[in-house]
N, C-alpha and C positions, 0 to 999 in steps of 0.2 A: 487356466483359472476359471472357476465356475462363478458366474454372477447370479445374484438373486434380484428380484424386482420387489421394491417396497411401494405399496399403494397407500395413499392418504386420501381420505374421503371427505366429501362436503359438497356444497352447492352454492352457486352464485345467484343473487337476486337483484334485478334491476330492469329498467325499461329498455336498456340497451345491453349489448354483450358485456359481461363482467370480465375484467382482466386482472391477473395477479402476477407477481414476481416472487419466486421462491429461491432461497439459498439454503444449502446444507454446508455447514462449517465454513460459511462465508463465500462459497462458490455457487454462482447462479446455475440452477439445474432446470429451471422452467421460467418462461415469461411469455404470457399470452392469454388467450381467452379460455374460459372454463364453462362447463355446463351451466346454463343460466335459465332461470324461470322468471318470466314477466308476471309478477304477482307478489302477494304478501309472503313474508318469510314464514316458513313452516318449520317448527322446531319439535322434534328433529326431522330433518329431511330424510329421504330414502337413503339408508346407510350403505347402499351398494353403489352409489355414484362416486366414481374415482375423480377426485379434484386434481391430483397430480401424482406422478410416479417418478422413481429414480432407481438406478442400478447400484448395487453394493456388492463387494466381494463377499462370497459365502463365508470366508474365514474371519470377517470382521466381527469383533465382540467389543462392545463399549457404548459410548454415548455420542450422538450427533446433535449439533445445534441447528435447529430449523428456524427459518424466519420467513413469514409470508406477508407481503405488502399488497394491499388491495388498491389497484390503480383506478378502477371504475366499478360502480355498483357496491353491493354489500355481499359478504360471504359468511356462510355458516360452516365452520370447520370442525371436523371430528378429529381429535388428536390421537385416537387409537389408529394404528396402521396395521395393515396385513402384509405378509410377505410369503413368497414361496420358499421352499426348502426349510420349513419350520417342522415342528413335531407337535402332535397332540397326544392324548392319553393312549392311542393305539400305536404310537411310534413315529418314526420319521415320515414326512410327507414329501412328495416330489415337486417337480417344476410346474405342474399344472394345477396344484392345490394351493390356495392362499388361505392363511390362518393368521389369527391375531398375534402380533409380536409379543412374546413373553419377555419378562425382565429379570427372571431369576433362573436358578439352575434347573428347575423343574419345568416341563412343558405345560405350564398352567398360565392362561392369559390373565395378567393383572395390569394395572395402569402403568405403562412404561414411560410416562411423561412426568416432567417436573419443571420448575423454574419458569412458570408462565408469566410473560410480560406483554402488556399492551402499550405500545408506544414507549417502551422502556420503563413502565410503571408496573410493579408486581400486581398480579391479579389472582384471586383465589380460583381454585378448581371449581368448575360449574357442572356437576354431574347430572345426568338425566336420571331422576329417581327410579324410573321403571326399568332402565337398562344398565344403570351403573356406568354409563359411557359419558365421555366428556365432549361437550359441544361449546364452541365460542362463536359469537357474532363479531365479525371484523368489519367495521364500517369503512367506506371509501376514504382513502388517504391515510389509513392506519396500518401499522405493522405489528403483527403478533409473533412472538418468539417463544420457543420452549426447547427443552432437552428431550431427546428420544433415546431410550436405552434399548439395546438389541443384544440378544444372544447370538453366538456363532450359528450359522445355518447348518442343517443336517442334510447329508446326502444319503438317500435310501440305499440299502445294499442292492447290488446288481443281481 
């Protein structure tokens, strides 16, 4: 069975180490410290900072429910995720190339998220006008949840 890595991006902000707890479909996949900046929140932060990762079977196609609880500090979360074994306009990409997760039959990155909830209350999408990417500020003690759609992964021909 081939596993792919899903990376979700963001940054912690606080005077001490920021910690989060993440579940995927109700199963805890991460609990601990994240990359933290001692200073004001920068929106958007560096989009290459991985907040957390998890493994997914390459054959999975569908929706996963993600939930991020901020235990200390504040977090800026980018709901777009990258994965290996995706495809772009040139075709399938391998295990060492990470690409934005698509949500349709074509290998075109679009917003693969929906159903955004902050502490159980529906919240609108907050796009970055210059990038068309979604960022949310999650304050300490809050839980942010959303649905992430994924296509089946692609294995490049040998």
